[in-house]
N, C-alpha and C positions, 0 to 999 in steps of 0.2 A: 762203696757204692757211690753213684753219682750224687752230688749234693743238690739240694733243691727244697723249696718250701713244701712241696707235695709229698715229701718222703719223711714226714715227722715220725720220730720214734726209731729211726735207723741211724746208728752211730757210724761216723765216717772212719774207715780203716786208715791206718797210717800209710804213708808212702805218697809218691807222686801219681795222682790220679787226674784224668782228663774229665773235668766236670761235665755231666750230662751225656757222656758217651758210654756205650756198653763195651765190654771186652770183645775184641775181634777174634774170630777163629778162621784161619786160612786153610784151604785144602792142603793136605800133606800126606803122602803115601807112607805106610808103615806106622801110622799112629794107633795107639791102643787106648781103650777105655781106662780111665784113671781115677774115677770117683764113684763110690757106692754110697747111696743115701738110703737109710732104713727108717721106717716108721712103725711104731707099735703103741699099744695102749693096754687095756686090761688083759692080763695073762701074758704080757709081752716080755717080762723079765726072763722067764724060763725059755721062751722062744729065742730071745737074744743070746742067752747063755749057750744054747744048743748051736746056734748059728756061728758065733765067734769061735767056738771050740773047733769047728771044722775049717777055719781059715788058716792058710799057711803063714809061717813067720815072715816069709819074704813076699807077702802080697804086694803086687806092683800098683796099688791104688790106696787112696785114703778112704776111710769109712766115717760117715757122719750119721749120728743116731738121734732121733727124736722119740722120746717116750713121754706120753702125757703125764704131767706132774702138777700137783696143786700149787697155786701161787703162795708164796711166803714160806714154802717148805724147803727142805734140803734134800739132796740126792746123793746116794752112794753108788749110783749105777756105774759111774766110771771105774770105781775100784772093783765092783762086782765083775764087770766085763774084763778088767785087767787080769783078774785071777782066773777067769773062765777060758781064756784063749791066749795065743802067743803074741798078739799085737799089744803094744803099749796103749793104754786107754786112760783118758782123763776128760774132765769137763772142758768144753770149748771156751776159749777166751776171745775177746773182740780183737780183730786185726791180726790173728795168728796165721802165719803162712801154713797152708795145707800141705802136709808131707805124706808121701806114700808110706804104707806100712804102719800108719798110726790111726787110732780110732778116737773120734771126738764126739762127746755127748752134750746135747743141749742142756744148759742149766735151767733151774726152775724160773718161771715167769719171764723168760726171754725166748723170742723166736731165734732160731739158728738159720742163718742165710749164707749163701755162697756168693762171693764177689771176686771174680778172677781166680786168683790162687790163695785167697784169704777167707777165713771165717769171719762173719759179721754177726754181732748180737743186736737184736732189736727189741725195744719195749713198746713196739707199736700195737695196734688194736688186736684183740683176740680173734681167733677164727673158730667158729662153732663152739665158743666158750673156752677155747684152749690157747694157752701161750706157755710153752712152745706148741706149735701146730705142725702136723706132718705135711699138709698141703703147702704151707709157706716155704718150708725147706725144699720140697720137691720142685715147686715152681721156680724158685731162684736157681736151683742146680740145673734145671732144664735150660733156663735162659743163659746161664753163665757158661755151661759146658756142653750143652746140646747132646750130640750122639756119644759123647764120652762118658755119659752117666748110666749107671745101672740103679734102678729104683726097686726097693724091696718093701712089701707091705706084710706085716705080721699080725698076730692076734690082737683083737680089740673089738669093741662094740661100735655101732653106728658106722660112719662112712668117711672119717678123716683119712686122707691119703688117696682116695679114689680119683679126685680131680687132679691132684698133683701127679699121680702116676700116668694119667692121660696126657698131661703136659709133657712128661718125660718121653713117652712113646711118640707123641706128635713131633717132638724135636729130634727124633732119630735114636733116642736112647732105648735101653732094654728094660723090661719089667719082669720081676719075679714076685710071685704071691705065695705065701704059705698055704699049703693045702688046707682048706677050711675044716676038713675032718681031723686034721692034726692040731688045729688051733684050739686053745682053751676057750676063746670067744671068736666066733666065726663071722661076726658082723663086718669088720673091716676087710677081711679077705673076700667075703662074698660081694661086698659093695665094689671093691677094686676090680674084681673079675667082671661084674656086670657093667661097670662104667668104662673101664680102660682095657679090659682083657689082660693077657699076660703072655710073655714069651715062654715062661716056665712056671709050673705050679708044682711045688715040692714040699715035703716035710721040712720043718725048720732045721733038723740035723743034717739034711742033705744040701742045704743052700750054700753053705760055706765052700764046699768042694766044687759046686757048680759055678760059683763066682770065680774061683781060681781058673777054671777052664775058659769062661767067657772073657776074662781079662787078657788071655793069651792070644785072642783072635784080633788081628788088625782091623781097623775101621777107617773108611774114607770120610773125611769131613766135608760137608756141603759148604757152599758160599753163604755169606750172611744173607738173611731174608729181608733186610732193609727195615722200613718203617714199622712193620708188624711186630718186630722185636720189642720196640719201645712200649707198644700197647700191652704186650704180655708182661713186660717189666713192671709197668704200673699196676697191672692186675695182681701180680705176685705180692705187691706191697699194699694193696687195698686202696689204690688211688686212681681208679679208672675215671676218666673225664665224664662229666654229666652228659655229654653229647652222645655217648654210647650206652646210657642206662635209661631205665624207665621206672617210675614209681610202682611199688609192689602192693601198696595199700595195707602194709603191715608195719609194726613197730619193732625195734630192736629190743630183745629181752634184757640186754646189758645196760642200755642207757635210755631207752624210750624214744629215741629219734626214729624218723621214718626210714624204712628199708627200701632199697631200690635193687634192681636186677639188670644184668646186661640185656639189651633190647632183644626181645624174642626168646628169652631164657628165664624160666622161673625155677631153675634148679639150684641157683646160687644167689645169695642176697648179701648186700652190704648197706650199712647205715651211713649217715653223714659223718659220724665220728670214725668210720673205718672198720667197725666190727663186722666180721664176715660170718655167714651162716650157710651151711648146706640145707637143702630142703628137709632131709631126714633129721638133722640136728635141731632145726627150728621146730619141727613137729614134736621131737622128744622133749625139748625145753618147754613147749606149750603144755605138754602133758604133765611135766613136773610142776609147773605153776598151777595147773588145774587141780592136781592132787593136793598141793599145799592149801589151796583155797577151800577144797572140800573138807580137809581135816579141820581147818579153822571153823567152817560152817557147822561141822558135826559137833565140835566142842561147844559152840554157842547154843546149838539146839539141845544138847544134853544138859547144859546149865539152865536153859529156860524150862526144860521138863522138870528138873529137880526143884527149881523155884516154884513152879506151878503146884507141885505136890506139897511143898511146905506151906504155901498160901492156902491150899485146900484144907490141910489139917488145922491151920489157924482159924479159918472161917468156920469150920465145923466146931472147933473148940468154943467159939463165941455163939454157937447156935444159928449161924447164918447159912442155911442149906443152899439157898439160891446162889449166893456168891461162891460157895464151895463147888457147886455144879459147873459154874462158868470156868473155874480153875481146872476142874476135871476135863472139860471139853478142850480147853487150851492145851493142857498137858498131853492129851491124847493126840491132838493134831500135830503138836511139835514132835512127839515121840514117833509118829508115823513117818514124818519127814526124815527124822534121824535114822530110822531103820532103812529107808531107801538109800540114803547116802552111805551108810555103813555097809550095806550089801554091795554097792558099787565099788567101795574101797577094798573090800575083802575078797571079792570074787574076780576082780580084774586089776590086780595090783600093778602099778607102774614101777619102774626102776627108781630107787631112791638115791642112787649115787651117779655122779657124772661119769662118762666114759673114761675109764682109766683111773678114777679116784679110788682110794682105799675104801672098802666097805663090803 
């Protein structure tokens, strides 16, 4: 990727690169799509296994995969997919040339990006709490390869991948979404369909065969769209200039810095450190924080109620009925508040795990 101070966290791939310039795509007849990018989260492993099992061994495209993974963990997804289908599969490495007929998996705690014909790993800011994030891969692929990309969104909760799939379609690429009724978790497929639409909606087991057909159809490449490409390039990396953003009046759940949004758009947010959040992910995170605060408050109220009862017994043991009654009143008030919070927590439970995390 192009070097620059505003691209913190993105490692430079090896080779002779022209600093600050994007890879060019010139119109050429008889050109075929050659890059497939896939995003998944909760329930995504089985969907991925079904998909790659249907791919041909001579697939004329490379496949890049992002599955939400917890930071600091390890992933065996590469070996799982290597066993599930005919394509050789492994964890993506920084600066590796992208080769047709191979499958590359994003490693934990690193965004997977596309720069020209190479994979790039980034430890840049999270997106909706995720690194790797589906949107980050999809946006970079749309920018680097334009109409040569096919984006696929599989099972998962919330909405990662929706904005990235819209970027792929707006760049002339194709979109495939797993049929929500076929997905273990339909949040990501539903969000992708609502935000970006799709060229094909299929069960996971049918996507591999459909990809093989789509890659056999030639596509005509458009001319470069000029300055707008650089703006989308910056957006993909979380470095939109302040001139096209506005303060959102919110703070980032990751770092507490102020959030801003592209002018006129309150569907996506970024903080000054570069953490990105979709509106749905921000709401879900706020709910997680509220749940945690309520559990803390409930524990404190239960402890206060228990203490009031102990003090009541002590006061009565010393024959001080007036003081005992004050402790009774305090305990009853505290217990009533605890019952209200307990009812809220038990009748409207929120998710306790992040999208895609084990749990």
